[in-house]
TORDO-45267 format. One record per residue: residue number from 0; residue in one letter; chain; x, y, z of N, C-alpha, C in turn. Coordinates in pm, 1 decimal, decimal comma. Layout:
N
 num residuo cadena      nxx      nyy      nzz     caxx     cayy     cazz      cxx      cyy      czz
 NUM       a      A        X        Y        Z        X        Y        Z        X        Y        Z
...
This chain:
181
 num residuo cadena      nxx      nyy      nzz     caxx     cayy     cazz      cxx      cyy      czz
   0       m      A  12130,7   8584,4  11987,4  12086,5   8665,6  11874,5  11965,6   8596,8  11812,7
   1       a      A  11868,1   8673,6  11779,5  11747,6   8619,5  11717,3  11778,7   8569,3  11578,0
   2       q      A  11717,3   8458,9  11542,5  11737,0   8402,0  11410,3  11616,2   8430,4  11324,3
   3       p      A  11635,4   8443,6  11194,8  11522,2   8465,1  11105,5  11443,4   8336,4  11089,3
   4       n      A  11323,3   8347,9  11037,1  11242,3   8228,5  11014,3  11296,9   8143,7  10901,8
   5       s      A  11348,1   8204,4  10798,9  11398,9   8129,5  10685,4  11504,3   8212,6  10614,1
   6       v      A  11621,6   8155,7  10599,9  11728,5   8226,7  10532,7  11781,7   8139,9  10420,6
   7       p      A  11738,8   8164,7  10297,9  11793,8   8088,3  10187,3  11938,2   8129,1  10162,9
   8       a      A  12019,0   8033,3  10127,2  12159,2   8063,8  10098,3  12167,8   8142,7   9968,9
   9       p      A  12237,1   8257,7   9972,6  12250,2   8335,0   9849,4  12340,2   8262,0   9750,1
  10       t      A  12310,6   8276,1   9625,9  12391,0   8213,0   9523,1  12489,4   8313,5   9467,1
  11       a      A  12596,9   8263,1   9410,2  12696,6   8350,2   9349,2  12629,2   8432,2   9239,9
  12       g      A  12658,0   8560,7   9239,2  12597,4   8646,9   9138,8  12452,6   8679,8   9168,7
  13       s      A  12408,5   8650,5   9292,7  12270,0   8680,8   9327,0  12251,5   8831,9   9332,3
  14       q      A  12126,9   8874,0   9328,4  12097,5   9017,3   9333,5  12149,8   9076,8   9464,0
  15       l      A  12136,6   9003,2   9574,2  12187,3   9052,6   9702,1  12337,9   9073,6   9694,3
  16       g      A  12408,3   8975,9   9641,4  12552,9   8990,2   9627,9  12590,0   9105,0   9536,7
  17       d      A  12514,8   9122,2   9430,2  12540,3   9233,2   9337,6  12518,2   9367,7   9406,4
  18       q      A  12421,5   9373,2   9498,3  12392,8   9498,2   9567,9  12486,0   9520,9   9686,4
  19       l      A  12536,8   9413,4   9745,5  12621,6   9424,6   9863,3  12765,0   9463,2   9827,7
  20       w      A  12818,7   9396,4   9729,4  12961,2   9413,7   9699,4  12981,6   9515,8   9587,6
  21       n      A  13075,9   9605,8   9610,7  13119,4   9698,1   9506,7  13213,1   9621,6   9414,5
  22       q      A  13167,0   9595,6   9294,8  13242,6   9510,5   9202,3  13379,1   9568,7   9166,6
  23       h      A  13390,9   9698,7   9169,0  13517,7   9760,6   9132,0  13615,9   9770,3   9249,4
  24       i      A  13569,0   9731,5   9371,2  13658,0   9731,9   9487,6  13684,1   9587,1   9526,5
  25       t      A  13805,8   9543,4   9505,7  13846,6   9405,7   9532,1  13972,7   9408,1   9617,8
  26       p      A  14014,4   9293,7   9668,7  14138,8   9291,3   9746,1  14258,2   9345,9   9666,3
  27       t      A  14255,9   9325,5   9537,0  14369,0   9374,0   9455,5  14359,3   9524,2   9428,0
  28       s      A  14239,3   9580,9   9436,7  14226,9   9724,7   9415,1  14265,5   9804,5   9539,8
  29       y      A  14269,1   9738,3   9655,1  14318,0   9801,3   9778,7  14469,7   9804,0   9773,1
  30       s      A  14527,0   9897,1   9845,6  14673,3   9899,6   9851,5  14725,1   9780,5   9932,1
  31       d      A  14636,7   9725,3  10015,9  14676,5   9613,5  10102,1  14557,7   9517,9  10115,5
  32       a      A  14574,5   9392,4  10074,9  14465,9   9293,0  10081,8  14423,9   9267,9  10225,9
  33       k      A  14518,9   9276,2  10320,5  14485,2   9257,9  10461,6  14388,2   9366,6  10506,6
  34       q      A  14410,7   9489,7  10463,7  14321,5   9599,5  10499,0  14181,2   9575,1  10442,6
  35       y      A  14172,7   9522,2  10321,8  14043,1   9488,9  10260,7  13969,0   9388,1  10348,3
  36       n      A  14040,8   9282,9  10389,4  13978,7   9179,7  10473,2  13941,7   9235,0  10610,7
  37       d      A  14025,7   9323,7  10665,1  13993,1   9386,7  10793,1  13866,4   9471,3  10782,1
  38       h      A  13849,4   9537,8  10668,8  13729,5   9618,8  10648,3  13603,9   9530,8  10639,5
  39       i      A  13615,7   9418,6  10573,0  13501,3   9326,2  10566,9  13467,2   9275,4  10706,5
  40       l      A  13569,9   9238,6  10783,8  13546,4   9189,6  10919,6  13482,4   9298,3  11005,9
  41       e      A  13530,1   9420,2  10995,1  13473,6   9530,5  11073,8  13328,1   9556,5  11033,8
  42       l      A  13301,7   9555,9  10904,9  13164,5   9573,8  10856,6  13074,2   9462,1  10908,3
  43       y      A  13125,1   9341,0  10908,0  13051,2   9225,9  10958,6  13016,3   9245,8  11106,2
  44       k      A  13113,9   9288,0  11186,3  13089,7   9310,7  11329,7  12981,5   9417,0  11350,5
  45       i      A  12991,4   9525,7  11275,6  12893,5   9633,2  11287,3  12754,7   9581,9  11249,5
  46       y      A  12747,9   9504,5  11143,7  12618,4   9457,9  11095,4  12555,7   9356,0  11189,8
  47       v      A  12637,0   9266,7  11246,0  12585,2   9171,6  11344,9  12534,3   9248,8  11466,6
  48       g      A  12607,5   9353,2  11506,9  12563,1   9437,9  11618,6  12430,8   9506,6  11588,5
  49       s      A  12414,1   9553,0  11464,3  12288,2   9619,8  11428,9  12172,1   9520,6  11429,8
  50       s      A  12200,5   9397,4  11396,7  12096,7   9294,3  11403,7  12054,9   9271,4  11548,6
  51       q      A  12151,7   9272,7  11638,9  12120,9   9257,2  11780,7  12039,5   9375,8  11831,7
  52       q      A  12069,7   9495,8  11782,2  11993,8   9614,0  11822,4  11847,5   9602,4  11778,5
  53       i      A  11824,8   9547,5  11660,3  11687,4   9525,8  11613,7  11616,0   9428,8  11707,9
  54       s      A  11684,5   9322,0  11746,2  11624,7   9225,0  11838,3  11594,6   9289,3  11972,9
  55       d      A  11684,4   9377,2  12019,8  11661,4   9446,5  12146,6  11540,1   9539,0  12137,2
  56       r      A  11529,8   9614,5  12027,6  11414,6   9704,1  12008,9  11285,0   9624,2  11999,9
  57       r      A  11292,4   9509,6  11935,9  11175,7   9421,7  11925,4  11131,2   9377,4  12064,5
  58       g      A  11227,5   9340,5  12148,1  11194,9   9300,6  12285,1  11134,5   9414,6  12365,0
  59       q      A  11187,7   9535,9  12346,8  11132,8   9652,4  12416,6  10990,1   9681,9  12370,0
  60       a      A  10966,8   9670,6  12240,5  10831,3   9693,6  12188,1  10734,7   9590,0  12245,0
  61       n      A  10777,5   9464,9  12249,6  10691,5   9360,2  12305,2  10663,6   9384,8  12453,3
  62       t      A  10765,1   9428,2  12526,9  10745,4   9458,5  12668,7  10643,6   9570,9  12685,6
  63       f      A  10654,8   9674,1  12602,5  10559,8   9785,5  12608,1  10417,6   9736,5  12582,4
  64       f      A  10396,9   9664,5  12471,1  10262,1   9619,5  12436,5  10207,5   9520,2  12539,9
  65       l      A  10292,6   9433,9  12590,1  10249,4   9338,4  12691,4  10207,4   9411,3  12819,0
  66       s      A  10285,5   9512,2  12858,1  10252,1   9590,4  12977,9  10119,8   9665,0  12960,7
  67       v      A  10102,6   9731,0  12847,8   9979,0   9806,4  12822,2   9859,0   9712,5  12824,0
  68       n      A   9869,4   9600,2  12754,5   9756,4   9507,1  12747,8   9727,8   9442,5  12882,3
  69       t      A   9831,1   9408,3  12957,4   9810,3   9350,8  13090,3   9742,5   9452,0  13181,8
  70       f      A   9787,6   9577,5  13176,8   9725,1   9682,5  13256,4   9578,4   9698,9  13217,4
  71       l      A   9550,9   9705,6  13087,0   9413,3   9725,6  13041,2   9322,2   9610,7  13084,0
  72       l      A   9368,7   9487,4  13067,7   9285,7   9373,4  13108,9   9261,9   9373,4  13259,3
  73       t      A   9366,2   9405,8  13335,5   9352,0   9410,4  13481,0   9254,8   9520,3  13522,1
  74       a      A   9270,6   9638,3  13464,0   9182,6   9751,4  13497,7   9038,1   9721,0  13458,9
  75       l      A   9017,8   9667,7  13340,3   8882,1   9635,9  13295,8   8819,1   9528,0  13383,6
  76       s      A   8897,4   9426,7  13421,2   8845,4   9320,6  13509,3   8807,4   9377,2  13645,1
  77       f      A   8892,1   9465,0  13697,5   8863,3   9526,3  13828,0   8736,7   9611,1  13821,6
  78       i      A   8725,8   9693,0  13718,8   8607,9   9779,4  13702,6   8481,7   9694,9  13688,9
  79       y      A   8489,2   9590,4  13610,2   8372,0   9503,4  13590,0   8335,3   9431,2  13719,9
  80       a      A   8438,4   9386,4  13793,6   8413,4   9315,4  13919,3   8349,7   9407,7  14023,7
  81       q      A   8373,9   9537,2  14014,7   8315,1   9633,4  14108,4   8169,3   9663,1  14077,1
  82       g      A   8121,5   9607,3  13968,0   7981,5   9623,5  13933,7   7953,1   9739,1  13839,3
  83       a      A   8054,5   9803,1  13790,4   8033,3   9913,3  13695,9   7976,8   9855,5  13566,3
  84       r      A   7880,6   9920,6  13511,6   7817,1   9873,6  13388,1   7819,5   9984,9  13284,7
  85       l      A   7833,1   9945,6  13164,6   7833,3  10039,8  13053,0   7693,7  10042,4  12994,0
  86       e      A   7633,4  10157,3  12997,2   7497,5  10171,4  12942,7   7495,7  10279,1  12837,4
  87       p      A   7439,1  10262,0  12725,2   7393,1  10134,5  12672,2   7511,3  10042,1  12641,7
  88       r      A   7486,2   9914,9  12649,5   7592,7   9814,6  12638,1   7665,5   9815,3  12504,5
  89       w      A   7599,9   9857,8  12398,8   7665,2   9858,1  12267,5   7782,2   9955,9  12261,6
  90       l      A   7791,8  10047,1  12360,0   7904,3  10141,4  12363,5   8039,2  10071,1  12384,6
  91       i      A   8032,9   9944,1  12421,6   8156,9   9866,3  12438,0   8237,0   9861,6  12308,0
  92       i      A   8170,3   9888,2  12196,8   8236,1   9884,1  12065,5   8354,7   9980,2  12059,7
  93       v      A   8341,6  10096,6  12119,9   8448,8  10197,8  12111,2   8576,8  10151,2  12180,9
  94       p      A   8574,3  10118,6  12310,7   8699,5  10072,6  12373,1   8746,0   9937,9  12317,9
  95       l      A   8651,1   9851,7  12283,5   8687,4   9723,2  12225,6   8759,6   9742,5  12093,1
  96       g      A   8708,1   9830,4  12010,1   8774,6   9860,0  11882,7   8914,7   9914,5  11903,7
  97       a      A   8931,4   9999,9  12004,7   9063,0  10059,2  12032,3   9164,8   9952,4  12073,9
  98       v      A   9125,4   9861,9  12163,0   9221,6   9760,2  12207,2   9248,2   9657,1  12097,4
  99       l      A   9149,7   9630,9  12013,0   9173,1   9539,2  11900,6   9268,6   9602,0  11798,9
 100       v      A   9257,5   9732,8  11777,9   9352,6   9802,3  11690,0   9492,7   9795,3  11750,2
 101       l      A   9503,0   9811,9  11881,4   9631,5   9800,1  11949,8   9691,9   9661,7  11925,7
 102       c      A   9612,4   9556,8  11937,9   9660,2   9419,6  11913,4   9701,2   9400,8  11767,4
 103       y      A   9623,7   9458,4  11676,8   9653,5   9449,4  11534,0   9790,2   9510,9  11503,6
 104       y      A   9814,9   9630,0  11555,8   9943,0   9695,1  11529,5  10058,8   9622,6  11596,3
 105       w      A  10035,9   9564,7  11711,8  10139,2   9486,1  11778,9  10176,7   9365,8  11692,4
 106       f      A  10075,0   9296,3  11643,5  10097,6   9180,0  11557,3  10179,7   9219,4  11433,7
 107       h      A  10142,8   9329,8  11371,5  10213,8   9371,5  11249,9  10352,6   9426,8  11278,9
 108       l      A  10373,9   9482,3  11395,5  10507,9   9526,4  11434,3  10599,7   9405,2  11450,9
 109       i      A  10548,7   9300,1  11511,1  10626,7   9176,7  11524,6  10664,2   9124,7  11386,2
 110       r      A  10569,0   9124,2  11295,3  10595,5   9079,1  11158,0  10701,2   9165,9  11090,7
 111       s      A  10693,0   9295,2  11110,9  10788,8   9387,6  11050,8  10929,9   9362,6  11104,5
 112       y      A  10942,2   9344,3  11235,7  11073,1   9313,9  11293,1  11127,3   9181,3  11239,3
 113       r      A  11040,4   9083,4  11223,5  11083,9   8954,6  11167,3  11136,7   8972,9  11025,8
 114       q      A  11065,6   9049,2  10944,5  11108,7   9072,3  10806,8  11242,4   9146,8  10803,1
 115       l      A  11256,9   9246,4  10890,2  11381,6   9321,6  10895,1  11498,1   9232,5  10936,1
 116       n      A  11477,0   9149,2  11038,6  11584,4   9058,8  11080,9  11615,7   8954,2  10974,9
 117       t      A  11515,6   8906,9  10903,9  11540,6   8811,2  10795,7  11630,4   8873,6  10690,7
 118       a      A  11601,9   8997,5  10653,5  11686,3   9066,9  10555,2  11827,1   9086,5  10610,6
 119       k      A  11838,3   9123,2  10737,6  11970,3   9142,0  10797,1  12049,9   9011,2  10795,3
 120       f      A  11984,3   8899,4  10821,6  12056,0   8772,5  10820,8  12096,4   8730,4  10679,4
 121       l      A  12022,2   8771,2  10580,2  12066,2   8746,1  10442,6  12195,6   8822,1  10413,5
 122       v      A  12202,3   8945,7  10461,1  12324,1   9024,8  10441,7  12438,1   8966,2  10525,3
 123       i      A  12410,4   8926,1  10648,7  12513,3   8863,2  10732,3  12565,5   8737,8  10663,8
 124       d      A  12476,9   8659,8  10605,2  12519,1   8540,1  10532,6  12610,9   8576,0  10416,2
 125       a      A  12574,8   8680,5  10343,2  12658,8   8722,4  10230,6  12794,6   8772,1  10279,6
 126       l      A  12796,3   8844,0  10392,5  12923,9   8888,0  10449,0  13006,2   8768,3  10496,6
 127       e      A  12940,0   8671,0  10558,3  13010,2   8552,1  10605,3  13071,2   8472,9  10491,0
 128       s      A  13015,6   8486,3  10372,3  13070,5   8411,7  10258,5  13212,8   8457,5  10225,2
 129       r      A  13252,6   8573,9  10275,1  13388,3   8624,0  10252,0  13477,1   8610,2  10375,2
 130       l      A  13425,8   8548,2  10479,4  13503,8   8527,7  10601,5  13546,4   8381,2  10610,5
 131       p      A  13646,8   8351,9  10692,7  13693,0   8212,9  10704,0  13592,0   8119,1  10769,7
 132       a      A  13498,9   8173,4  10847,0  13397,6   8091,2  10913,1  13260,8   8153,8  10891,2
 133       r      A  13156,2   8069,6  10896,9  13018,7   8116,6  10877,8  12934,2   8071,5  10997,5
 134       p      A  12958,0   8133,1  11115,4  12896,6   8081,8  11237,5  12745,8   8098,0  11247,9
 135       f      A  12688,2   8207,0  11198,0  12546,4   8230,9  11223,3  12455,1   8159,0  11126,0
 136       v      A  12466,7   8188,7  11001,0  12369,0   8137,5  10905,9  12401,8   7994,9  10864,3
 137       a      A  12520,9   7972,6  10815,1  12554,8   7839,4  10764,6  12567,6   7737,3  10877,3
 138       a      A  12619,7   7777,1  10993,3  12640,6   7681,8  11102,0  12523,7   7678,8  11201,1
 139       e      A  12504,1   7789,6  11274,0  12402,0   7790,7  11379,5  12261,8   7766,2  11325,9
 140       w      A  12224,4   7839,8  11222,3  12088,7   7828,8  11169,1  12062,9   7689,4  11113,4
 141       n      A  12161,4   7631,9  11046,8  12145,2   7495,5  10995,5  12144,6   7394,3  11109,1
 142       a      A  12223,9   7418,3  11214,5  12222,9   7329,4  11331,0  12086,3   7330,3  11399,7
 143       l      A  12016,6   7441,8  11386,8  11882,2   7453,4  11444,7  11773,8   7403,5  11349,3
 144       g      A  11814,5   7341,7  11239,6  11718,1   7288,5  11143,8  11642,8   7396,7  11070,1
 145       q      A  11697,4   7516,6  11068,0  11637,7   7632,9  11001,2  11496,8   7662,4  11054,1
 146       g      A  11470,9   7622,1  11178,7  11342,4   7651,3  11240,3  11227,9   7566,6  11188,6
 147       k      A  11259,3   7461,6  11114,4  11152,9   7379,1  11054,0  11106,1   7265,0  11144,0
 148       n      A  11187,0   7228,1  11241,8  11152,0   7118,2  11330,9  11138,9   7173,3  11473,0
 149       p      A  11016,3   7182,4  11525,8  10997,4   7242,0  11658,3  11065,0   7163,7  11771,3
 150       r      A  11101,5   7039,3  11747,4  11173,4   6963,8  11850,3  11317,8   7012,0  11862,2
 151       i      A  11368,7   7066,5  11754,9  11505,1   7119,7  11757,2  11502,8   7266,9  11798,0
 152       f      A  11414,6   7344,6  11735,1  11409,9   7488,4  11760,1  11279,5   7545,5  11707,5
 153       t      A  11214,8   7627,1  11789,0  11096,2   7699,8  11744,8  11134,1   7846,9  11739,2
 154       p      A  11127,4   7907,5  11621,6  11161,1   8050,1  11613,6  11073,0   8133,2  11706,0
 155       l      A  11132,8   8232,7  11768,4  11062,1   8317,6  11862,8  10937,8   8379,2  11801,5
 156       t      A  10945,7   8417,5  11675,5  10831,9   8483,6  11611,0  10708,1   8395,4  11611,7
 157       s      A  10726,2   8264,6  11601,1  10610,8   8173,7  11599,8  10530,9   8185,5  11728,6
 158       t      A  10599,2   8195,0  11840,0  10533,9   8209,2  11969,5  10489,2   8352,7  11990,8
 159       e      A  10576,1   8443,7  11956,4  10554,4   8586,4  11978,3  10427,2   8638,1  11910,1
 160       r      A  10400,6   8591,3  11790,7  10282,6   8638,8  11717,0  10152,2   8592,4  11779,2
 161       m      A  10155,9   8488,7  11860,0  10033,8   8438,6  11922,5   9987,3   8527,9  12037,5
 162       i      A  10077,0   8603,5  12098,3  10040,5   8682,7  12216,2   9939,8   8792,7  12183,0
 163       p      A   9959,9   8875,9  12078,1   9856,1   8975,3  12048,1   9723,7   8910,5  12006,9
 164       i      A   9731,5   8794,1  11943,6   9609,4   8722,3  11906,7   9535,9   8677,3  12033,2
 165       l      A   9611,2   8627,0  12129,8   9551,4   8584,6  12257,1   9483,7   8702,2  12327,2
 166       f      A   9551,1   8816,8  12331,8   9489,3   8934,4  12393,2   9363,6   8975,8  12317,1
 167       a      A   9367,3   8971,4  12185,4   9249,2   9008,9  12105,9   9132,2   8916,5  12137,8
 168       v      A   9159,5   8786,9  12150,9   9054,1   8690,4  12185,0   8998,8   8720,2  12324,7
 169       l      A   9087,5   8751,3  12419,2   9041,4   8785,3  12555,2   8953,8   8910,7  12554,3
 170       y      A   8996,0   9011,6  12476,7   8915,7   9134,3  12467,0   8779,0   9106,1  12403,7
 171       l      A   8778,4   9025,4  12297,8   8651,0   8992,1  12233,0   8559,5   8915,4  12328,8
 172       a      A   8617,1   8819,8  12399,8   8536,6   8742,5  12495,4   8481,5   8834,0  12605,0
 173       g      A   8565,0   8922,9  12656,2   8519,6   9017,2  12758,5   8412,9   9110,3  12705,5
 174       g      A   8432,0   9158,7  12581,7   8333,1   9247,6  12521,4   8199,0   9178,9  12503,2
 175       l      A   8204,0   9052,8  12460,5   8079,2   8976,7  12445,4   8012,9   8951,8  12580,2
 176       a      A   8094,2   8921,2  12681,6   8039,5   8895,8  12815,0   7972,6   9021,0  12871,0
 177       i      A   8036,9   9135,8  12852,6   7978,6   9261,6  12901,7   7850,1   9296,0  12826,6
 178       t      A   7850,8   9270,9  12696,3   7735,8   9308,5  12614,8   7615,3   9218,4  12637,7
 179       f      A   7637,5   9089,0  12653,0   7524,2   8995,5  12656,3   7492,8   8935,3  12791,7
 180       f      A   7574,2   8961,7  12893,1   7546,2   8900,0  13024,2   7535,2   9001,7  13132,5
């Protein structure tokens, strides 16, 4: 499961806790305290699953953008190697602008998925505070040094965000090469 970049521990009475828990529904307000705890556990399972679905969608989006960009770079390299030239050369601005916009949106989609997963892990942490064990946030994330020490763990987003930047640099370099050489 993907981990967020930073998950601060929620404090008692925090706004998240106030928004997550229905204050008027407690174990004593249920007809059976076991049923209350079973409902929390079931909600926790569903929410952890939804976090995994976000990570899966993020991976699919990255695969799509990586495939499109790899195809475009390969096609452009092949066309250029065949001797095709764009005249006048300044017209390179149009396709170059399009692929740079593609990289921009890819970068921001990665950021959006990171923000969504960070929020989900805050909720998972709050749910874990009512369970007998706190495996993801309190245990796993802390065991990984909360992503602060790259020798222990480097969050995927740190690496992932560099890929659209790398493609943008390659496109810019190619655009400059076509225009000036």
